MARLUMSE-738928 format. One record per residue (C-alpha): residue number from 1; residue in one letter; x, y, z. Coordinates in steps of 0.5 Angstrom, whole numbers, plus 500, padded with zeros to 3 digits. Each point is the difference from the previous one (the first is absolute). Example, Ala and Ser with C-alpha at 12.3 -4.5 7.8 and 13.67 -1.06 7.14 Angstrom:
// MARLUMSE-738928
<pt pos="1" code="A" xx="525" yy="491" zz="516"/>
<pt pos="2" code="S" xx="502" yy="507" zz="498"/>
***
This chain:
// MARLUMSE-738928
<pt pos="1" code="X" xx="486" yy="459" zz="495"/>
<pt pos="2" code="X" xx="501" yy="502" zz="507"/>
<pt pos="3" code="X" xx="507" yy="502" zz="499"/>
<pt pos="4" code="X" xx="499" yy="504" zz="494"/>
<pt pos="5" code="X" xx="494" yy="503" zz="503"/>
<pt pos="6" code="X" xx="504" yy="502" zz="506"/>
<pt pos="7" code="X" xx="506" yy="503" zz="495"/>
<pt pos="8" code="X" xx="494" yy="504" zz="497"/>
<pt pos="9" code="X" xx="498" yy="503" zz="506"/>
<pt pos="10" code="X" xx="507" yy="501" zz="503"/>
<pt pos="11" code="X" xx="503" yy="503" zz="494"/>
<pt pos="12" code="X" xx="498" yy="507" zz="501"/>
<pt pos="13" code="X" xx="504" yy="500" zz="507"/>
<pt pos="14" code="X" xx="506" yy="496" zz="497"/>
<pt pos="15" code="X" xx="501" yy="505" zz="494"/>
<pt pos="16" code="X" xx="499" yy="506" zz="504"/>
<pt pos="17" code="X" xx="505" yy="498" zz="505"/>
<pt pos="18" code="X" xx="505" yy="498" zz="495"/>
<pt pos="19" code="X" xx="499" yy="506" zz="496"/>
<pt pos="20" code="X" xx="501" yy="505" zz="506"/>
<pt pos="21" code="X" xx="506" yy="496" zz="502"/>
<pt pos="22" code="X" xx="503" yy="500" zz="493"/>
<pt pos="23" code="X" xx="499" yy="508" zz="499"/>
<pt pos="24" code="X" xx="503" yy="502" zz="507"/>
<pt pos="25" code="X" xx="494" yy="499" zz="505"/>
<pt pos="26" code="X" xx="501" yy="498" zz="507"/>
<pt pos="27" code="X" xx="497" yy="494" zz="504"/>
<pt pos="28" code="X" xx="495" yy="505" zz="503"/>
<pt pos="29" code="X" xx="498" yy="502" zz="493"/>
<pt pos="30" code="X" xx="499" yy="493" zz="497"/>
<pt pos="31" code="X" xx="495" yy="499" zz="506"/>
<pt pos="32" code="X" xx="497" yy="506" zz="499"/>
<pt pos="33" code="X" xx="499" yy="498" zz="492"/>
<pt pos="34" code="X" xx="496" yy="494" zz="503"/>
<pt pos="35" code="X" xx="496" yy="504" zz="505"/>
<pt pos="36" code="X" xx="499" yy="506" zz="495"/>
<pt pos="37" code="X" xx="497" yy="494" zz="495"/>
<pt pos="38" code="X" xx="495" yy="498" zz="505"/>
<pt pos="39" code="X" xx="498" yy="507" zz="503"/>
<pt pos="40" code="X" xx="500" yy="503" zz="493"/>
<pt pos="41" code="X" xx="495" yy="494" zz="498"/>
<pt pos="42" code="X" xx="496" yy="501" zz="506"/>
<pt pos="43" code="X" xx="499" yy="508" zz="499"/>
<pt pos="44" code="X" xx="501" yy="501" zz="493"/>
<pt pos="45" code="X" xx="497" yy="494" zz="496"/>
<pt pos="46" code="X" xx="504" yy="497" zz="494"/>
<pt pos="47" code="X" xx="503" yy="507" zz="499"/>
<pt pos="48" code="X" xx="503" yy="499" zz="507"/>
<pt pos="49" code="X" xx="505" yy="494" zz="498"/>
<pt pos="50" code="X" xx="504" yy="505" zz="496"/>
<pt pos="51" code="X" xx="499" yy="506" zz="504"/>
<pt pos="52" code="X" xx="501" yy="497" zz="507"/>
<pt pos="53" code="X" xx="507" yy="497" zz="500"/>
<pt pos="54" code="X" xx="502" yy="506" zz="496"/>
<pt pos="55" code="X" xx="498" yy="505" zz="505"/>
<pt pos="56" code="X" xx="502" yy="496" zz="506"/>
<pt pos="57" code="X" xx="507" yy="498" zz="497"/>
<pt pos="58" code="X" xx="501" yy="507" zz="498"/>
<pt pos="59" code="X" xx="499" yy="503" zz="507"/>
<pt pos="60" code="X" xx="504" yy="495" zz="503"/>
<pt pos="61" code="X" xx="506" yy="501" zz="495"/>
<pt pos="62" code="X" xx="499" yy="508" zz="502"/>
<pt pos="63" code="X" xx="500" yy="499" zz="507"/>
<pt pos="64" code="X" xx="506" yy="496" zz="500"/>
<pt pos="65" code="X" xx="503" yy="506" zz="496"/>
<pt pos="66" code="X" xx="502" yy="496" zz="494"/>
<pt pos="67" code="X" xx="498" yy="507" zz="496"/>
<pt pos="68" code="X" xx="494" yy="501" zz="495"/>
<pt pos="69" code="X" xx="503" yy="497" zz="494"/>
<pt pos="70" code="X" xx="502" yy="494" zz="503"/>
<pt pos="71" code="X" xx="494" yy="499" zz="504"/>
<pt pos="72" code="X" xx="496" yy="501" zz="493"/>
<pt pos="73" code="X" xx="504" yy="495" zz="497"/>
<pt pos="74" code="X" xx="498" yy="495" zz="506"/>
<pt pos="75" code="X" xx="493" yy="502" zz="499"/>
<pt pos="76" code="X" xx="500" yy="498" zz="493"/>
<pt pos="77" code="X" xx="503" yy="494" zz="501"/>
<pt pos="78" code="X" xx="494" yy="498" zz="503"/>
<pt pos="79" code="X" xx="496" yy="501" zz="494"/>
<pt pos="80" code="X" xx="505" yy="496" zz="496"/>
<pt pos="81" code="X" xx="499" yy="495" zz="505"/>
<pt pos="82" code="X" xx="492" yy="500" zz="499"/>
<pt pos="83" code="X" xx="501" yy="499" zz="492"/>
<pt pos="84" code="X" xx="505" yy="495" zz="501"/>
<pt pos="85" code="X" xx="495" yy="496" zz="505"/>
<pt pos="86" code="X" xx="495" yy="501" zz="495"/>
<pt pos="87" code="X" xx="503" yy="496" zz="495"/>
<pt pos="88" code="X" xx="502" yy="495" zz="504"/>
<pt pos="89" code="X" xx="493" yy="499" zz="503"/>
<pt pos="90" code="X" xx="497" yy="500" zz="492"/>
<pt pos="91" code="X" xx="505" yy="495" zz="498"/>
<pt pos="92" code="X" xx="499" yy="495" zz="506"/>
<pt pos="93" code="X" xx="492" yy="501" zz="500"/>
<pt pos="94" code="X" xx="500" yy="498" zz="492"/>
<pt pos="95" code="X" xx="504" yy="494" zz="502"/>
<pt pos="96" code="X" xx="495" yy="498" zz="505"/>
<pt pos="97" code="X" xx="494" yy="501" zz="496"/>
<pt pos="98" code="X" xx="504" yy="496" zz="494"/>
<pt pos="99" code="X" xx="502" yy="494" zz="506"/>
<pt pos="100" code="X" xx="492" yy="500" zz="502"/>
<pt pos="101" code="X" xx="498" yy="499" zz="492"/>
<pt pos="102" code="X" xx="505" yy="495" zz="499"/>
<pt pos="103" code="X" xx="498" yy="496" zz="506"/>
<pt pos="104" code="X" xx="493" yy="501" zz="499"/>
***
């Protein structure tokens, strides 16, 4: 259960890094996605989980002179990462609940 819980908590960071890299983002953008996830959540609450990484990654890509279209595409990748990690979390949590009921 500890391993599954660790995977659930780290899934946002792992999927953000994967999708940003896959869509042309740099290592700084990958780190920025994780940083934006934390900052967005602190300052904007649950909505910040979506907005924080998008804005940070978009700004980093613009500063790296990737062009607005590419920067937008990399930013949208963070949204795809959020939805992908949400699916993984739901599946793992259902598995954990079922496991609990089987054991109890």
